N, C-alpha and C positions, 0 to 999 in steps of 0.2 A: 655780561661781558661783551665788549666790543673788540672785534678782531680787525686788525689793519694789515693789508697785504700790499706790499710795494717792493720793487727790487732796489730802490734807492734808500740806503740806510739813513740819509739825512731827512728824507721825507718821513720815514718811519718814526724817527725821533721827534720831528716837529709835530706831526699829526698825533702821535702818542701823547706828547706833552699837552697839546691842546685838549684832547679828549679826557685825559686825567684831570686837567684843571676844571673840567665840567663836572667832575665827580664820578666818572665811570671807570670801572676796572678795564684794563686794556691788555691785549696780547698782540704781538707783532710777528709778522712772517715775511720773509724775503722772497717768497714765491707762492703762487697759487697751489702748486703741488705740496709744498711744505704745510700750508694751511689744511689741505684735504687729508694729509697723512697724520696730522697732529692730534686728532681727537677733540679739537676745539670747536669743530663744526656744530656739534650737538649743544655746546654750552654758549654759543654766540647768539646774542640778541640782535646784533647788527654787524655787517661787514662793510668796511671802507676799503676799496681796492682801486689800484691803478688800472687803467684800461689796457695799456700796452706794457707787457713785460716779456722778457725772454721765456721761452717755453710756453706754458699755458697763459693765455691772455685773461684779462678780467672778464671779458664776454664769454670766453670758454668756461671759466669758473662758474659764472652765472648759469650757463647752459647745463653743465654737469650737475650742479645742485638741483636745478629744476627737474632734470631727467631722473634724478634719484628721489624725487618727491620731497626734497628739502626746501622749505620756504623760509628764507632769512632775508630781512630787509637789506638791500644792497645800495650803497652810495659809491659812485665812481669818481675818480679823479683822473684828469687827462691833461697832458701838456698842450696838446693841440686837438681839442675835441672836434672830430669829423662829424658833420651833420648826420651822415648815415649811421655812424656808430652810436651817436646820441639817440637817434630814433630807435635803433634796434634794442639798445639797453633799456630805454624807457618802456618800449612795447613789451619787453620781457619782464617788466615789473620793477625796474630800478627806481629808487626814490628820487635820485638826482644825479647829474654829472657836473662836477665842479672843475673849471679850468684852473690849472696850476699857473701861477700862484693863486690860491683861492682866498676869498674873504672869510675870516674866521667866524664871523657872525652867521654867514650863510651856511657854512658847514655845521655849525652848532644847531641852526634851525632844521637842517636836514636830519640830523641825528635825533632831535626831539620828535620830528615827524615820523621817522622810522620806528622809534620806540613806542610812540603812541599808536601807530598802525599795528605794530607787533602785539601790543596789549589788547587791542580791540578784537 
């Protein structure tokens, strides 16, 4: 199952549709907090998250998961990817950061990489 976390409902729909078209089951969340409280963390084989959201950011989500010893491949999306944010996310183990609007093929390739890394 792939979990998508973004505060923008239109992004959740678009990314969810794309991921479903690739044949993966999807659950969506409007916030990092909702994802963490959902029980989907343990069932997720990959998380696609916005970097900047009200409340907990995507980087804070990544940090909380790592602090809890939970290793899930993370792919980030960002409207304006700041080089420092990109570097921090990748250093903490993110698969990729895609600038919005993103190329569907690139996101699909990142998902494949995340899932193959997860299976390894």
